[in-house]
Rosetta silent file (secondary structure, phi, psi, omega in degrees, C-alpha in Angstrom):
SEQUENCE: MRIEQVIVHEAALPLVRPFRTSFGTEYTKDVLLLEVTTSDGVVGWGECVASPEPLYSHEFNAAALLVMRDHLLPRLLGKDITAEDVPDLLGPVRGHPMARGALELGVLDAQLRASGQSLAAYLGSTRTEIPCGVSVGIPDDDSLDTLLAEVEGYVAQGYQRIKLKIQPGWDVVPTRAVRERWPAMPLQVDANQAYGRADIDHLCALDEFDLLLVEQPIHEEDLLGHKLLADRMRTPVCLDESVLSVDNADSLIEYGACEIINIKAGRVGGYLSAKAIHDLGVRRGIPVWCGGMVETGLGRAANVALASLPGFTLPGDTSASDRFFTQDITEPFVMTDGMMTVPTGPGLGVTPIPEILAALTTSTTRLV
SCORE:     score description
SCORE:     0.000 S_00000001
   1 L     0.000  157.497  177.939   83.577   39.590  152.467 S_00000001
   2 L  -119.748  147.880  174.385   83.811   41.275  155.856 S_00000001
   3 E   -81.764  123.642  179.748   86.099   44.038  157.036 S_00000001
   4 E  -102.232  -32.959 -175.097   88.317   42.688  159.821 S_00000001
   5 E  -154.097  139.740  173.451   90.831   45.485  160.321 S_00000001
   6 E  -132.981  120.766  177.253   91.413   49.063  159.197 S_00000001
   7 E  -116.669  132.347  177.362   94.699   50.837  159.892 S_00000001
   8 E  -106.520  121.091  176.184   95.256   54.460  158.895 S_00000001
   9 E   -98.885  116.263  174.127   98.836   55.487  158.148 S_00000001
  10 E   -90.272  117.608 -174.527   99.328   59.259  158.346 S_00000001
  11 E  -122.847  152.596  177.755  102.280   60.027  156.088 S_00000001
  12 E  -125.798  114.744 -179.766  104.168   63.181  155.118 S_00000001
  13 E  -108.903  114.968  177.212  105.825   63.293  151.689 S_00000001
  14 E   -61.287  138.197  177.262  108.049   66.332  151.017 S_00000001
  15 E   -85.432  149.123 -179.394  107.256   68.031  147.708 S_00000001
  16 E   -68.933  -25.542  172.971  110.046   68.659  145.208 S_00000001
  17 E  -152.428  153.190  177.859  108.884   72.296  145.044 S_00000001
  18 E   -58.284  142.946  179.393  106.159   74.296  146.826 S_00000001
  19 E  -114.547  104.676 -173.570  102.749   73.973  145.148 S_00000001
  20 E  -106.190  131.996  175.692  100.928   77.302  145.365 S_00000001
  21 E  -127.555 -175.142 -179.200   97.318   77.892  144.378 S_00000001
  22 L   -67.960  -16.071 -178.494   94.799   80.653  145.035 S_00000001
  23 L  -109.286    5.514  176.144   93.930   79.087  148.424 S_00000001
  24 E   149.521 -178.634 -177.807   97.413   78.400  149.820 S_00000001
  25 E  -125.200  130.973  175.091  100.808   76.750  149.421 S_00000001
  26 E  -101.105  137.424  175.726  101.710   73.121  150.107 S_00000001
  27 E  -113.477  -25.656  173.624  105.246   72.142  151.074 S_00000001
  28 E  -135.173  157.460  171.834  104.513   68.529  152.000 S_00000001
  29 E   -97.799  106.560  177.778  101.758   66.097  151.132 S_00000001
  30 E   -97.044  113.374 -165.505  100.171   65.076  154.423 S_00000001
  31 E  -132.353  150.266  172.580   97.995   62.098  153.570 S_00000001
  32 E  -102.862  119.981  178.303   95.844   59.392  155.160 S_00000001
  33 E  -111.609  124.724 -175.503   96.492   55.934  153.683 S_00000001
  34 E   -99.153  128.742  174.909   94.015   53.193  154.609 S_00000001
  35 E  -108.810  106.802 -173.706   95.066   49.555  154.977 S_00000001
  36 E  -107.715  119.115  178.598   91.890   47.470  154.876 S_00000001
  37 E  -106.905  130.658 -177.768   92.110   43.751  155.746 S_00000001
  38 E   -99.166  173.794 -176.259   89.165   41.504  154.915 S_00000001
  39 L   -65.297  -21.331  177.214   87.942   38.253  156.444 S_00000001
  40 L   -93.775   11.150  174.219   89.700   36.236  153.748 S_00000001
  41 L    83.652    6.964  178.611   93.034   37.841  154.620 S_00000001
  42 L   -85.013  140.140  179.020   93.269   40.117  151.586 S_00000001
  43 E  -107.783  128.124  173.196   94.626   43.641  152.097 S_00000001
  44 E  -115.643  155.904 -176.972   93.274   46.577  150.112 S_00000001
  45 E  -121.470  139.407  173.628   94.550   50.141  150.087 S_00000001
  46 E  -130.437  159.002  178.489   92.714   53.450  149.959 S_00000001
  47 E  -131.484  130.472  176.785   93.881   57.058  149.964 S_00000001
  48 E   -93.722  127.804 -174.051   92.032   60.032  151.410 S_00000001
  49 L   -94.589   13.283  173.907   92.591   63.183  149.341 S_00000001
  50 L   -68.333  170.140 -179.655   91.727   65.647  152.100 S_00000001
  51 E  -118.717  171.320  178.403   94.360   68.099  153.376 S_00000001
  52 L   -62.823  -28.137 -178.241   95.458   69.118  156.871 S_00000001
  53 L  -123.797  151.056 -179.129   93.331   72.289  156.671 S_00000001
  54 L   -83.590   70.741 -176.856   89.834   72.924  155.225 S_00000001
  55 L  -108.328  -50.203  173.746   90.946   75.298  152.461 S_00000001
  56 L   -71.231  -39.916 -175.542   90.261   73.493  149.169 S_00000001
  57 L  -139.504  165.719  174.640   87.289   71.708  150.742 S_00000001
  58 L   -68.294  -18.897 -179.410   85.416   71.635  154.039 S_00000001
  59 L   -79.950  147.375  173.630   87.043   68.251  154.662 S_00000001
  60 E  -149.343  163.973 -166.730   90.389   67.936  156.409 S_00000001
  61 H   -57.242  -47.351 -176.938   92.447   65.024  157.666 S_00000001
  62 H   -62.872  -39.429  178.796   91.561   65.075  161.359 S_00000001
  63 H   -68.614  -39.287  178.684   87.849   65.310  160.576 S_00000001
  64 H   -62.074  -40.895  179.182   88.083   62.538  157.965 S_00000001
  65 H   -63.342  -43.409 -179.532   89.744   60.273  160.509 S_00000001
  66 H   -64.551  -47.656 -175.793   87.042   61.007  163.081 S_00000001
  67 H   -69.097  -32.107  174.756   84.098   60.502  160.724 S_00000001
  68 H   -63.767  -45.865 -176.621   85.540   57.245  159.409 S_00000001
  69 H   -67.737  -46.275 -169.082   86.006   55.907  162.925 S_00000001
  70 H   -94.822  -22.157 -171.158   82.748   57.083  164.511 S_00000001
  71 H  -129.087  -29.729 -176.675   80.217   57.247  161.675 S_00000001
  72 H   -94.313  -55.456 -177.967   81.282   55.456  158.492 S_00000001
  73 H   -57.936  -40.626  178.709   83.083   52.271  159.499 S_00000001
  74 H   -56.215  -23.522  179.540   80.392   51.231  162.028 S_00000001
  75 H   -81.886  -11.343  179.936   77.960   51.000  159.096 S_00000001
  76 L  -106.030  -23.865 -172.683   80.221   48.518  157.300 S_00000001
  77 L   -73.304  146.854  176.259   81.447   46.310  160.122 S_00000001
  78 L    76.773    9.793 -178.462   79.917   42.922  160.843 S_00000001
  79 L  -121.696  145.514  168.597   78.305   42.677  157.402 S_00000001
  80 L   -80.278  114.850 -172.576   79.076   40.616  154.342 S_00000001
  81 L  -132.681  162.390  164.771   79.584   43.376  151.771 S_00000001
  82 L  -118.512  169.309  178.813   80.953   44.159  148.357 S_00000001
  83 H   -61.272  -31.902 -179.676   82.360   47.504  147.264 S_00000001
  84 H   -66.894  -20.284  177.553   79.116   48.131  145.392 S_00000001
  85 H   -79.616  -21.645 -169.874   77.263   48.025  148.737 S_00000001
  86 H   -60.488  -48.129 -178.315   79.420   50.735  150.308 S_00000001
  87 H   -56.279  -42.796 -179.386   77.731   53.866  148.846 S_00000001
  88 H   -70.128  -39.489  179.449   74.259   52.789  150.015 S_00000001
  89 H   -64.722  -34.756  179.709   75.461   51.677  153.434 S_00000001
  90 H   -88.196   -7.315 -174.013   77.215   55.020  153.973 S_00000001
  91 L   -53.931  -39.885 -178.739   74.366   56.988  152.382 S_00000001
  92 L   -62.686  -20.866  179.269   72.618   58.062  155.606 S_00000001
  93 L   -83.346  124.451 -177.015   75.747   59.988  156.687 S_00000001
  94 L   -78.611  139.375  172.064   75.698   63.468  155.145 S_00000001
  95 L    70.357 -157.226  177.427   78.724   64.860  153.343 S_00000001
  96 L    58.507   48.078 -178.173   82.343   63.742  153.854 S_00000001
  97 H   -63.482  -32.294 -178.059   82.901   62.417  150.305 S_00000001
  98 H   -69.054  -39.563  175.760   86.691   62.215  150.682 S_00000001
  99 H   -66.256  -43.144  177.152   86.424   60.000  153.749 S_00000001
 100 H   -59.706  -46.609 -177.392   83.785   57.874  152.014 S_00000001
 101 H   -61.942  -36.688  179.015   85.899   57.589  148.890 S_00000001
 102 H   -65.337  -43.265  178.434   88.939   56.419  150.820 S_00000001
 103 H   -66.127  -44.852  179.589   86.968   53.635  152.506 S_00000001
 104 H   -58.477  -42.936 -178.712   85.269   52.619  149.280 S_00000001
 105 H   -64.934  -40.728  177.954   88.631   52.414  147.493 S_00000001
 106 H   -60.879  -43.433  178.165   90.145   50.270  150.242 S_00000001
 107 H   -66.839  -43.810 -178.978   87.237   47.820  150.058 S_00000001
 108 H   -63.909  -41.811  179.411   87.225   47.850  146.249 S_00000001
 109 H   -61.921  -43.423  178.495   90.980   47.242  146.051 S_00000001
 110 H   -63.059  -43.163 -179.525   90.674   44.255  148.405 S_00000001
 111 H   -61.704  -43.405 -178.334   87.735   42.857  146.440 S_00000001
 112 H   -73.829  -33.819  175.490   89.550   43.139  143.118 S_00000001
 113 H   -63.388  -39.078  179.961   92.793   41.705  144.491 S_00000001
 114 H   -65.690  -34.716 -177.989   90.813   38.693  145.710 S_00000001
 115 H   -90.195  -12.732 -179.887   89.240   38.189  142.278 S_00000001
 116 L    81.796   14.236 -178.554   92.425   38.960  140.319 S_00000001
 117 L  -101.196  142.377  177.157   90.841   41.809  138.333 S_00000001
 118 E   -78.816  155.085  176.537   92.454   45.197  137.783 S_00000001
 119 H   -61.873  -39.112 -179.858   90.650   48.404  138.733 S_00000001
 120 H   -59.720  -47.581  179.798   90.984   49.587  135.122 S_00000001
 121 H   -64.120  -40.842  179.266   89.248   46.486  133.774 S_00000001
 122 H   -60.251  -40.706 -178.039   86.561   46.687  136.453 S_00000001
 123 H   -76.494  -22.287 -179.074   85.762   50.302  135.534 S_00000001
 124 L   107.451   35.351 -178.950   85.672   49.579  131.788 S_00000001
 125 L   -58.180  143.487  175.968   89.070   50.722  130.545 S_00000001
 126 L  -121.608    6.169 -175.468   89.606   50.906  126.800 S_00000001
 127 L  -134.877  153.691  176.488   93.275   51.978  126.780 S_00000001
 128 L   -98.497  -13.630  176.341   96.635   50.625  127.841 S_00000001
 129 E  -150.893  157.679 -177.225   98.165   54.089  128.265 S_00000001
 130 E  -130.979  152.693  176.396   96.928   57.624  128.764 S_00000001
 131 E   -74.637  147.630 -176.096   98.261   61.112  127.888 S_00000001
 132 E  -108.105  130.483  168.223   99.730   63.106  130.768 S_00000001
 133 E  -109.513  169.344 -177.770   99.030   66.693  131.690 S_00000001
 134 E  -139.559  143.273  179.187  100.678   68.699  134.449 S_00000001
 135 E  -101.509  128.442 -174.825   99.476   71.358  136.874 S_00000001
 136 E  -111.692  119.236 -179.390  101.786   74.348  137.390 S_00000001
 137 L   -74.287  172.348  176.200  101.494   76.322  140.607 S_00000001
 138 L   -77.942  128.623 -177.815  101.926   80.053  141.106 S_00000001
 139 L   -60.515  141.136  178.537  105.641   80.828  141.660 S_00000001
 140 L   -60.026  -29.960 -178.125  106.527   81.768  145.218 S_00000001
 141 L   -95.954    7.383 -179.794  108.425   84.807  143.901 S_00000001
 142 L    52.613   37.642 -175.190  105.592   85.861  141.518 S_00000001
 143 L  -106.590  130.506  174.176  108.154   85.830  138.707 S_00000001
 144 H   -64.325  -36.214  179.217  107.336   85.191  135.053 S_00000001
 145 H   -61.895  -41.523  178.316  110.886   83.944  134.548 S_00000001
 146 H   -63.768  -44.133  178.522  110.375   81.336  137.276 S_00000001
 147 H   -59.785  -49.522 -176.691  107.061   80.276  135.735 S_00000001
 148 H   -64.183  -35.839  178.547  108.488   79.978  132.225 S_00000001
 149 H   -66.785  -40.047  178.719  111.473   77.997  133.444 S_00000001
 150 H   -66.270  -46.121  179.579  109.190   75.524  135.236 S_00000001
 151 H   -61.956  -40.960  179.775  106.893   75.142  132.239 S_00000001
 152 H   -58.060  -38.891  177.960  109.897   74.710  129.953 S_00000001
 153 H   -63.789  -41.217  179.480  111.035   71.802  132.089 S_00000001
 154 H   -69.031  -38.891  177.307  107.661   70.090  131.811 S_00000001
 155 H   -61.925  -42.362  179.589  107.499   70.656  128.057 S_00000001
 156 H   -64.147  -31.702  178.621  110.964   69.130  127.714 S_00000001
 157 H   -73.482  -18.651  176.026  109.819   66.099  129.708 S_00000001
 158 L   108.186    9.204  178.909  107.012   65.548  127.193 S_00000001
 159 L   -59.305  140.615 -172.191  103.852   66.602  129.031 S_00000001
 160 L   -96.560   -5.312  177.211  100.988   66.935  126.567 S_00000001
 161 E  -154.579  140.373  178.192   99.004   69.633  128.355 S_00000001
 162 E  -112.473  132.797  172.541   99.884   72.494  130.706 S_00000001
 163 E  -117.034  126.581  178.841   97.520   73.801  133.395 S_00000001
 164 E  -102.411  130.300  170.160   98.322   77.127  135.049 S_00000001
 165 E   -76.442  134.642  179.987   97.014   78.035  138.477 S_00000001
 166 L  -129.818  164.089  174.644   95.693   81.609  138.446 S_00000001
 167 E  -160.177  165.145  177.812   94.300   84.164  140.887 S_00000001
 168 L   -53.076  128.932 -176.522   93.487   87.888  140.776 S_00000001
 169 L    92.225  -12.469  177.408   96.707   89.688  139.880 S_00000001
 170 E  -139.958   78.199 -176.214   98.229   86.529  138.380 S_00000001
 171 L  -148.513  -76.603 -173.907   96.150   85.564  135.367 S_00000001
 172 H   -64.972  -45.622 -175.881   96.212   87.339  131.991 S_00000001
 173 H   -64.427  -51.359  178.567   99.911   88.270  131.991 S_00000001
 174 H   -64.740  -34.575  178.398  101.330   84.825  132.889 S_00000001
 175 H   -65.339  -40.710  177.747   98.864   83.097  130.565 S_00000001
 176 H   -63.207  -41.630 -177.767   99.939   85.363  127.709 S_00000001
 177 H   -62.522  -42.503  179.749  103.610   84.695  128.466 S_00000001
 178 H   -69.538  -42.748 -179.027  103.146   80.918  128.331 S_00000001
 179 H   -63.769  -39.145  179.181  100.954   81.036  125.231 S_00000001
 180 H   -67.130  -35.345  179.751  103.460   83.233  123.358 S_00000001
 181 H   -73.942  -36.671 -177.548  106.326   80.887  124.242 S_00000001
 182 L  -129.028   77.055 -173.086  104.383   77.705  123.339 S_00000001
 183 L   -64.222  -23.193 -176.952  101.698   78.704  120.819 S_00000001
 184 L  -102.151   -6.002 -176.508  100.682   75.119  119.978 S_00000001
 185 L   -71.932  126.466  171.002  100.724   73.604  123.488 S_00000001
 186 L   -55.374  126.183 -169.346   97.275   72.605  124.830 S_00000001
 187 E  -136.851  139.231  174.787   96.819   75.071  127.704 S_00000001
 188 E  -144.883  165.889 -178.644   94.222   75.643  130.402 S_00000001
 189 E  -128.590  154.509 -176.762   93.903   77.663  133.606 S_00000001
 190 E  -136.899  121.085 -175.911   92.505   76.881  137.056 S_00000001
 191 L  -100.005  -13.610 -177.578   91.315   79.548  139.505 S_00000001
 192 L    47.931   46.345  171.259   90.083   77.361  142.395 S_00000001
 193 L    74.412   19.717 -169.704   87.115   79.723  142.983 S_00000001
 194 L   -78.260   -8.519 -174.650   89.234   82.881  143.259 S_00000001
 195 E  -116.191  171.956  177.650   86.930   85.188  141.240 S_00000001
 196 L  -132.127 -177.522 -179.272   83.380   86.522  141.451 S_00000001
 197 H   -59.001  -32.019 -179.364   80.629   87.778  139.167 S_00000001
 198 H   -65.944  -14.602 -176.836   82.238   91.218  139.144 S_00000001
 199 H   -97.607    7.054 -174.515   85.273   89.659  137.403 S_00000001
 200 H   -59.486  -45.935  179.190   83.412   88.264  134.385 S_00000001
 201 H   -59.549  -42.611 -179.835   84.642   90.968  131.988 S_00000001
 202 H   -64.189  -43.666 -179.802   88.207   90.460  133.207 S_00000001
 203 H   -62.781  -32.316  179.242   88.000   86.678  132.838 S_00000001
 204 H   -64.376  -18.755  176.535   86.777   87.089  129.259 S_00000001
 205 H   -64.896  -18.574  177.940   90.185   88.609  128.462 S_00000001
 206 H   -73.124  -12.794 -178.409   91.521   85.035  128.651 S_00000001
 207 H   -59.278  -26.798 -175.022   89.613   84.209  125.456 S_00000001
 208 H   -70.732   -9.778 -171.351   92.477   85.487  123.316 S_00000001
 209 H  -100.392    8.459  175.683   94.771   82.642  124.375 S_00000001
 210 L    52.726   54.357 -178.492   92.908   79.713  122.755 S_00000001
 211 L   -82.537  150.197  172.367   92.589   77.814  126.048 S_00000001
 212 L   -62.712  -38.609 -175.491   91.121   74.342  126.386 S_00000001
 213 L  -173.893  162.852  166.735   89.070   75.590  129.338 S_00000001
 214 E  -115.449  125.584 -170.728   88.935   77.809  132.407 S_00000001
 215 E  -100.734  129.442  174.555   88.473   75.703  135.524 S_00000001
 216 L    37.336   62.337 -176.983   86.301   76.635  138.529 S_00000001
 217 L   -72.726  -29.974 -171.698   86.743   80.406  138.206 S_00000001
 218 E  -118.096  163.330 -176.666   83.949   81.396  140.647 S_00000001
 219 L   -51.093  141.639 -173.969   82.868   80.131  144.087 S_00000001
 220 L   -57.782  -27.278 -178.356   81.571   76.587  143.999 S_00000001
 221 L   -88.210  -10.991 -176.821   78.100   77.617  145.251 S_00000001
 222 L   -90.706   79.449 -178.006   77.598   80.434  142.714 S_00000001
 223 H   -71.886  -36.358  176.796   76.022   78.461  139.906 S_00000001
 224 H   -63.315  -40.328  177.816   74.399   81.535  138.368 S_00000001
 225 H   -57.955  -42.143  178.562   77.797   83.220  138.258 S_00000001
 226 H   -68.900  -35.768  176.638   79.192   80.316  136.260 S_00000001
 227 H   -65.145  -43.368  178.766   76.215   80.357  133.917 S_00000001
 228 H   -61.091  -40.836  178.217   76.649   84.088  133.330 S_00000001
 229 H   -66.359  -44.967 -179.516   80.342   83.524  132.598 S_00000001
 230 H   -61.654  -34.332  178.183   79.636   80.568  130.297 S_00000001
 231 H   -68.712  -28.048 -175.186   77.143   82.703  128.373 S_00000001
 232 H   -96.044  -33.308 -168.442   79.746   85.433  127.870 S_00000001
 233 L   -93.308  137.552  174.325   83.028   83.595  127.478 S_00000001
 234 L   -73.266  -34.865  179.030   84.169   81.750  124.348 S_00000001
 235 L   -66.288  132.085  179.182   86.494   79.584  126.423 S_00000001
 236 L   -61.498  138.279  177.399   84.605   76.565  127.843 S_00000001
 237 E   -91.685  122.347  178.973   83.844   76.773  131.563 S_00000001
 238 E  -106.998  135.006  177.592   84.916   73.630  133.443 S_00000001
 239 E  -106.802  143.209 -179.508   83.639   72.891  136.937 S_00000001
 240 L  -124.271  -80.993 -176.037   85.605   71.094  139.631 S_00000001
 241 L   -59.859  -25.919 -179.764   84.656   71.941  143.215 S_00000001
 242 L   -72.762  -19.837 -174.237   81.011   72.519  142.203 S_00000001
 243 L   -90.268  116.782 -173.819   80.604   68.917  140.992 S_00000001
 244 L  -118.401  -22.384 -175.438   79.535   66.650  143.865 S_00000001
 245 L  -162.601  173.628  179.711   77.518   63.792  142.359 S_00000001
 246 H   -68.357  -39.617  179.153   76.071   62.476  139.108 S_00000001
 247 H   -68.372  -40.614  177.490   72.712   64.199  139.703 S_00000001
 248 H   -62.483  -42.087  178.387   74.400   67.435  140.661 S_00000001
 249 H   -63.829  -41.291  178.550   76.572   67.265  137.522 S_00000001
 250 H   -61.393  -41.056  179.056   73.503   66.641  135.368 S_00000001
 251 H   -64.459  -42.215 -179.954   71.811   69.693  136.880 S_00000001
 252 H   -63.167  -39.938  177.825   74.866   71.885  136.252 S_00000001
 253 H   -65.364  -47.773 -177.566   74.980   70.788  132.616 S_00000001
 254 H   -62.180  -36.555 -178.510   71.253   71.329  132.111 S_00000001
 255 H   -72.044  -22.211 -179.477   71.436   74.779  133.718 S_00000001
 256 L    92.640   16.365 -179.439   74.219   75.841  131.377 S_00000001
 257 L   -94.124   -8.904 -170.930   76.832   76.447  134.062 S_00000001
 258 L  -139.099  118.905 -179.992   79.125   73.565  133.091 S_00000001
 259 L  -108.105  -18.393  177.019   80.591   72.767  129.668 S_00000001
 260 E  -144.862  147.126 -179.825   83.413   70.435  130.792 S_00000001
 261 E  -118.394  129.476  167.471   83.775   68.380  133.989 S_00000001
 262 E   -91.302  114.149 -179.260   86.914   67.762  136.013 S_00000001
 263 E   -96.065  117.836  171.854   86.248   64.439  137.765 S_00000001
 264 L  -116.662  114.226 -173.137   88.060   63.923  141.066 S_00000001
 265 L   -58.608  -41.650 -179.841   87.008   60.639  142.604 S_00000001
 266 L   -62.616  -36.630 -177.561   87.718   61.731  146.168 S_00000001
 267 L   -71.190  -26.192 -177.431   85.642   64.873  145.795 S_00000001
 268 L  -104.994   11.612  172.498   82.588   62.950  144.540 S_00000001
 269 L    96.167    6.873  175.579   82.737   60.128  147.094 S_00000001
 270 L   134.239  176.545 -173.600   84.724   57.462  145.289 S_00000001
 271 H   -78.115  -20.901  174.889   85.464   55.764  141.993 S_00000001
 272 H   -69.809  -42.962  175.504   81.980   54.300  141.588 S_00000001
 273 H   -66.518  -40.353  178.740   80.500   57.807  141.618 S_00000001
 274 H   -60.239  -41.600  177.420   83.320   59.045  139.384 S_00000001
 275 H   -62.342  -40.291  179.420   82.478   56.291  136.854 S_00000001
 276 H   -64.390  -38.336  177.982   78.806   57.341  136.938 S_00000001
 277 H   -68.468  -39.779  173.790   79.751   60.964  136.212 S_00000001
 278 H   -56.561  -47.126 -178.298   81.971   59.787  133.356 S_00000001
 279 H   -63.797  -37.513  175.648   79.042   57.834  131.926 S_00000001
 280 H   -61.250  -45.287  179.318   76.816   60.909  132.248 S_00000001
 281 H   -58.584  -40.972  178.045   79.378   62.960  130.328 S_00000001
 282 H   -62.978  -45.010 -179.070   79.385   60.397  127.523 S_00000001
 283 H   -65.328  -37.509 -175.063   75.578   60.428  127.339 S_00000001
 284 H   -90.394   -3.612 -177.875   75.360   64.212  127.420 S_00000001
 285 L    70.200   31.734 -179.122   78.278   64.846  125.051 S_00000001
 286 L  -105.179  122.912  177.388   80.225   66.683  127.767 S_00000001
 287 L   -63.024  141.967  174.672   84.034   66.275  127.818 S_00000001
 288 E  -128.603  154.706  174.756   85.474   64.982  131.085 S_00000001
 289 E  -146.549  162.565 -173.296   89.007   64.722  132.379 S_00000001
 290 E   -97.768  114.784  177.248   90.674   63.356  135.504 S_00000001
 291 L   -81.815  168.510  179.883   91.860   65.894  138.043 S_00000001
 292 L  -126.523  155.553  178.543   94.557   65.341  140.630 S_00000001
 293 L  -128.891   38.605 -178.767   94.966   66.065  144.341 S_00000001
 294 L    54.976   48.985 -177.603   98.745   65.502  144.665 S_00000001
 295 L   -72.597  154.923  167.643   98.096   61.810  145.248 S_00000001
 296 L   -74.022 -176.456  179.702  100.706   59.249  146.226 S_00000001
 297 H   -61.000  -24.296  178.255  101.235   56.253  143.983 S_00000001
 298 H   -68.361  -54.949  178.468   98.125   54.596  145.452 S_00000001
 299 H   -66.908  -31.532  179.134   95.747   57.359  144.443 S_00000001
 300 H   -66.778  -39.778  177.578   97.699   57.943  141.237 S_00000001
 301 H   -60.123  -43.559  179.633   97.204   54.301  140.229 S_00000001
 302 H   -65.851  -39.760  179.684   93.457   54.653  140.732 S_00000001
 303 H   -66.398  -40.033  178.895   93.362   57.918  138.768 S_00000001
 304 H   -64.298  -40.014  176.402   95.279   56.452  135.841 S_00000001
 305 H   -61.185  -46.164  179.561   92.826   53.535  135.752 S_00000001
 306 H   -61.405  -45.218 -176.108   89.890   55.955  135.791 S_00000001
 307 H   -67.370   -9.259  178.985   91.431   58.171  133.103 S_00000001
 308 L   -88.155    2.851  175.216   91.687   55.169  130.749 S_00000001
 309 L   -73.292  155.436 -170.021   87.896   55.096  130.299 S_00000001
 310 L   -66.873  -27.207 -177.378   86.689   56.166  126.835 S_00000001
 311 L   -76.097  -11.049  179.689   84.965   59.404  127.869 S_00000001
 312 E   -81.493   88.675 -172.918   88.175   60.986  129.175 S_00000001
 313 L   -95.684   -7.080  177.476   88.992   62.876  125.993 S_00000001
 314 L  -114.945  144.062  177.330   91.225   65.588  127.536 S_00000001
 315 L   -59.604  138.287 -179.216   94.595   64.964  129.221 S_00000001
 316 E   -98.333 -176.240  175.217   94.242   64.895  132.993 S_00000001
 317 L   -84.950   54.378 -176.950   96.449   65.864  135.916 S_00000001
 318 L  -103.873   61.655 -176.002   97.980   62.400  135.743 S_00000001
 319 L   -78.705  166.632  177.257  101.589   63.467  136.070 S_00000001
 320 L   -68.815  158.840 -179.775  104.540   61.267  136.905 S_00000001
 321 H   -56.015  -37.141 -174.817  105.486   60.682  140.538 S_00000001
 322 H   -74.412   -4.196  170.915  108.563   62.887  140.206 S_00000001
 323 H   -62.408  -35.133 -175.952  106.368   65.918  139.425 S_00000001
 324 L  -116.559  -34.746 -168.793  105.688   66.114  143.152 S_00000001
 325 E  -122.720  139.480  166.640  107.843   63.618  145.059 S_00000001
 326 L   -71.867  -36.961  179.978  111.474   62.614  145.232 S_00000001
 327 L  -132.990  114.069  176.134  110.253   59.401  146.872 S_00000001
 328 L   -84.265  166.214  178.370  106.748   58.048  146.308 S_00000001
 329 L   -70.481  -35.792  179.963  105.060   55.539  148.624 S_00000001
 330 L  -105.469 -179.319  167.232  104.881   52.959  145.817 S_00000001
 331 L   -56.842  137.884 -171.914  107.124   52.214  142.904 S_00000001
 332 L   -67.275  148.221  170.667  107.119   55.504  140.982 S_00000001
 333 L   -85.656  128.346 -173.370  104.810   56.221  138.087 S_00000001
 334 L  -118.204  136.806  176.827  106.941   57.134  135.079 S_00000001
 335 L   -96.546  136.662  177.250  105.911   59.011  131.954 S_00000001
 336 E  -127.303  119.414 -179.796  107.314   57.934  128.571 S_00000001
 337 L    52.740   41.298  176.133  106.841   60.170  125.530 S_00000001
 338 L    78.617    5.058 -176.422  104.021   62.002  127.272 S_00000001
 339 E  -122.702  154.480  177.117  102.126   58.800  128.083 S_00000001
 340 E  -127.332  136.170 -179.198  101.617   56.698  131.212 S_00000001
 341 E   -74.527  136.035  177.939  100.937   52.961  131.299 S_00000001
 342 L   -79.317  128.023  179.908   97.680   51.861  132.906 S_00000001
 343 L   -61.641  139.968 -178.032   98.280   49.370  135.753 S_00000001
 344 L  -118.778   -3.424  177.955   97.043   45.863  134.940 S_00000001
 345 L   -70.427  168.753 -179.662   97.772   44.005  138.178 S_00000001
 346 L   -58.075  142.302 -179.962   94.947   43.009  140.532 S_00000001
 347 E    63.504 -133.648  178.380   93.197   45.918  142.229 S_00000001
 348 L   -66.583  -22.960 -178.682   95.232   49.089  142.089 S_00000001
 349 L    83.751   -2.525  177.720   98.145   47.118  140.699 S_00000001
 350 L  -139.923  158.278  174.293  100.537   48.732  143.185 S_00000001
 351 L  -139.222  158.027  176.139  101.187   48.531  146.932 S_00000001
 352 L   -62.935  145.038  172.336  103.232   50.643  149.331 S_00000001
 353 L   -80.272  116.912 -168.748  106.881   49.712  149.683 S_00000001
 354 H   -51.845  -46.300 -176.338  106.994   48.722  153.394 S_00000001
 355 H   -69.527  -32.465  177.661  110.265   50.414  154.336 S_00000001
 356 H   -72.131  -43.897  176.604  109.323   53.630  152.522 S_00000001
 357 H   -57.258  -44.146 -179.716  105.857   53.677  154.092 S_00000001
 358 H   -63.043  -40.712 -177.143  107.449   53.200  157.505 S_00000001
 359 H   -69.313  -31.283 -176.204  109.970   56.002  156.906 S_00000001
 360 H   -95.749   -7.995 -178.581  107.310   58.501  155.769 S_00000001
 361 E   -77.247  130.021  178.029  104.637   57.589  158.329 S_00000001
 362 E   -98.021  -26.120  175.022  104.176   60.146  161.114 S_00000001
 363 E  -162.357  157.298  179.951  101.495   58.242  163.043 S_00000001
 364 E  -130.600  134.166 -179.349   99.383   55.104  162.804 S_00000001
 365 E  -127.753  125.455  174.669   95.816   54.672  164.008 S_00000001
 366 E   -92.360  115.821 -179.538   93.958   51.372  164.175 S_00000001
 367 L   -85.961  -29.025  178.168   90.267   52.074  163.606 S_00000001
 368 L  -136.767    0.000    0.000   89.186   48.421  163.887 S_00000001
């Protein structure tokens, strides 16, 4: 198939509550949604998980749009390709995994819609539903009461795992408060690189709370720091931002810096790379789980499909649409008894609702 047209819809989805982490606070989800039309008239959809500013990652929306237009798409146009060709064709361009992943997903969705196969089946799904975890931000008012009330709401909804965002000054005390209130709830924490080697002793204080893992506590480039922490801490060290590819993940495991992997398809360049990292985890006996980037229903559909693979043994950040949005771009993803159904329709199994997409779109750019 050939790519005939690519339209990028820049959309802004208001969040139901501010989502605060160690690197900033989001009030809306500003997202790039790719509409990819192929030569046989099939439309596929991709979602870029970058943000407006380069805070979580060096990538940001304006840069992703530019690199797709000027450097990535030209390598795909005018060729008969499959989604499996995309990584090699884009390989000469350094970096920009989120932009690459969005294009790859758009092509893959179109290819699977044309063949009638679901993304879950294509990846090797073994489940019809997956357990749901939820990520809890740092309260804007730094209040334990606010935190506990939010967590209580998620527990009542049936979420099977709670993840707390932490940072220096907001770590041991809130984690203790949640653990004391819900002693049996699977619980983990995520620092988004907020600590350093000097904080290793302090981070070890989290061991008393029987956590599933501590996620990306130290800067993504400080691999020795993570190894030193993993050697000292009983709680397993999970890497997120440090994991960039299957070879990189293998090196981190071998070095002893990574005991669990959070797989985010956008961060590693797409769902083909994410599948390869999953397969590595299975071979190496390393637990993996599916992280989230506040995706719309398009990216959420892809994540749920990915999380249904057999190696995903821990609940991921695969929350329901209403965790973040009053109105999703697609039909909402709904959790029932802590579980979410894996889409079985062709491709992603979902598409944007035209009138909602139009209402939430702030600008449209035709790249081809």
